[in-house]
N, C-alpha and C positions, 0 to 999 in steps of 0.2 A: 553520408553525413549524419551525425547524431544531433537530433534536436532535443535539448535538455532544458527544463525549466528550473531556474535556481535564483535564490535571493540571498544576499549576505546575512539577512536577518534570520535565516534558517539555523545558522550555527551560533551557539551561545557558550561563552567561556564560563566555566564553573571553577570555584576555588577548590572544591573537593569533588573528585570523580566518583559517581555512583554507578549502578549497573547500566542506567540509560546513558548512551554516548551522545551528549548534546553537541559534540564537535564533529560527529562523523559526516554530517552533510558537507562541511568544508573539506574533510579528508577525501571524500569521494571525488569532488571537483578537482582537488589537487592531484589525485591519481590520474584522472583523465588528462589533465594538462601536462603532467610530467611524462606521460606516455604518448604524447603527440597526437591525441585524438582530434580528428577533424570534426568540429562540432559548432553549432550555433546555440548560444545561450540566450534564453528568453527570460525576462524578469516578470514575475507575477505581481498582481496587486492584491490587496486584502479582499476577502470575500465580503460583499456587502452584508450588513447585519440582517436584512430581511431574508437573504438567501440562507444564512445560517439558521434563522428562526423558522424557516420552512421545514426543517428537519429536527432541530433541537428545540427544547423548551425555552421560550424567551427569557424566563427567569434565570436559567443556567447560562444562556448567552450573555446576559447582563453581568452575571458573576465573573465570567472570564474576562470580558472586556474591561470591567471596572476593577479587576484584580481583587475581588472580594469572595473568592471561592472558599466555602467553609473548610475548616481543617479536615473534617472527615472525608470530604470529596478529594482534597489534595492528597491525603494518604492513599485513597483508592487509585488515584492517578499515578502516584509514585514520585512526584516532585512538586515543589511549590510553584504556584502560578503568579509570577511577577510580571512586570511590564514587558520584559523581553519575551518570556514564554507566551504571554497573551498575544503579542504581536505576531510571533511565529505561528501560533495556532490559528490566527486569522489569515495569514499568508498561505499556509499549506493547502487549505481547500481551494484557494484561488489558483495555486500552482497545479493541482490535479485537474481542475476545470480547464485551465489553459493548455495543459498537456493533451487533454482529450480533443480540444479544438484543433491543436496542431496536428494530432494524429489523423484527423479527418482530412487534412491537407497533404500530409507527408507520408501517411501509412503508419508511422510509429513516432512517438515522442515519450519522453520520460520526465517525471517530476523527481527532482533530487531530494525530495522529502515526501511526507505523506504515508498513506497506508495505515491510518489510525483507526483500525477496525474494531477496537474494543469500546470506543466511545458510544454511549447510549443517549437517549433523548434528554435526560435530566442530569447527567453526570458523565465525567470522563472515567477512564479505568485503564489499568495496564499500560501506562505511559502514553495514553491517547487522550486528547482533550476534545477536539471536534472531529467527527467522522467525515473526513474529506471525501472518501469514496461515495458515501451516501449523499452528501451535499452536492458533489459534482454530478452524480448520476441524476439526481432530482432536477438540477438546473439544466442539464443537457436536454432533458425531456421537456421542461417548461419552455425552453428557448426554441424548441423545434429542431434541435441538432440531431436528435435520434428519437425513435419511438419505442425501441426495445434495446435494453442494455444488459450485458452479462458482466457481473462483478465476479471475477475469478480470483479466489484468495488462496495463494500457495505459501503463505506464512506457516511456520510450524504450529502456531496457535490458531484455534478456530476463530473465524471472524464473527464472533457472537454479537457485537454491536451492530455491524452491518446487517446481519440476518434479522435482528430484532427491529431495526429501523425500517427495513424494506419489506417486512413480513406482509403478506396479503396483496402485494402489488403484482399485477399481471404483466407489467411492462419492464420489470427489473428482476432478473434471475440471479440468485446468489449461490455460488458453488464454493465450498471450502474443503480443501484437502489438507489434513492436519494430523498431529499426533493425538491419539485418543486420550492418553493419560496426562497430557500437558495442560497448562492454563488455557482457558478458565475451567475451574472445577465443574461448574454448572454450564453446560453448553446450551446455546440457543438452537433453533431449528432453521437451517438454511434451506433454500429450495432443494439443494443437494449437498449432503455432508458425506465425506469419505474419511473415516477415522482409521489411522494406521497404528499398528503396535510399535512400541519402542524398538529402536535399532532396525527398522524395516529395511533400510539400505536402498541403494540405487534401483535394483531390479524390481522389487515390490512397488516402490514409489512410482517408477516410470510405467509399470504395467497398469497400475490403478489410474494414473492420469491419462494414459493412452487409451484405456477402455472407455472412460467416462466423457472426456472432453469432446471428442468428435460427435458423440450422440447429443450432448447438450447443444452444441453449436448447430447441428442439423435440425433438431426438433424445436428448440426455442427460437432459432434464427435471429440472433441479435444483430443490431446494426453497428455496434462498437463493443469492444472488450476493454474493461477497466481491470488492470491486473495488480493485485497486491503481491509484489515480487520479493517478499522477504527472503533473506538468505539464512535464516536461523534454523533451517532443517539440516544445515551442515554438521558433520560429525564433531568439529572443533568448536561449535558455538556453545556459549555458556548456558543458554536456555533451551537449546534444541535437544531433541531426543530421537530423531529419525535417521541419523548417521549417514547422510548423503556425502559423497565425495565432491571435489571440485568438478570432476567429469560428470557426476550425476546432476549437479546444478546446471551445468552447461547444456546437457541433454534435455533437461526439463524446459529450459528457456528456448532451445531450438524447436522443441515440439510445439510449444505454445505459439511461437512465431510462425511456424510452418502451417499450423492449422488455421491461423488467422489469414495468412497470405493465400492459402488455398481457396478461401471463401471471399477474398477481397475485403476483409474487415479491418478497419482502423484499430490499432492497439496502443493503449496508453498505459504506462507502468508507473507505480508508486514505489517508494523505497522499501517500506516495511521493516521487519525486524532483522537484527543482526547484532550480536553481542559477544564481548570477550575482551580480555586484557590487551591483546594485540589488535589495536584499533585500525592500524594500517592494513592488516590482513582482512579485517571485516570490510573496510572501505574498498579494498581491491575486489572482493566478491561482489559487492553491490555494483561497482563499475563494470565488471565483466558481464554481469547480468544485463545492464543497459546495452552494452556493445553487442552481445549475443542476440538480444531481441531486435536491435536495429538491423543487424546483418541478416537475420533470418526473415524479417518482414520486408526487406528491401525488394 
């Protein structure tokens, strides 16, 4: 049984399609439904303002909630912040937090949005408004749901915002496996960064992940793993550069799930990046990641 967190407000119709696929959240759920997935859908609530402000600058939180984000910040984010985007940006951290809570009960749960790992304290960036991973991790610790958390970022882009927001915390470990020459140009410092060359392919990618992840899990000993499960490392992705195949992505997800299961760790995933003209194909990759993680963690 797949436990997935979803809200209709995640998907936003746009008159003109840009690089960021505002509709892919709905397409992922549509793929799961059409393929007869046995699942329970959970609806998130917006993250309380105080919880957002525990990680983000209160002035920036106000800008997003009131839809008064300055033009320069909107350009850095990559799209305009209107009422619909503002609402989704408050829902998404709530979805990641709920997925983590569900994972503690069921072993695995997925947020059908989230993974906004470029968002910083005072601004969004790279299609990210609020950093749901950082906000959810902070809240899980504040609520006593966990005392040590691993944020595992497997998006093709470095999780620079997450690294910056969680820097110096002994209770949260950030690990990012990404393309060295991809966005962002200026990388932050995660607890552990693994930068791969362009066109690394399945073998080098899986070797790097398989060498590092068990050591991090054993030495840091987290109580839960929050996974940024972007699929933009795929060879056909518009913004990816690591040249993974479908089989490579599946093997990646099986490895993560197996390592979590071996240690009895709850695993919660966020959607992360995935881009391209064939949005149904991108949605299918995201859906397969959810199903692979669920099967592997069961």
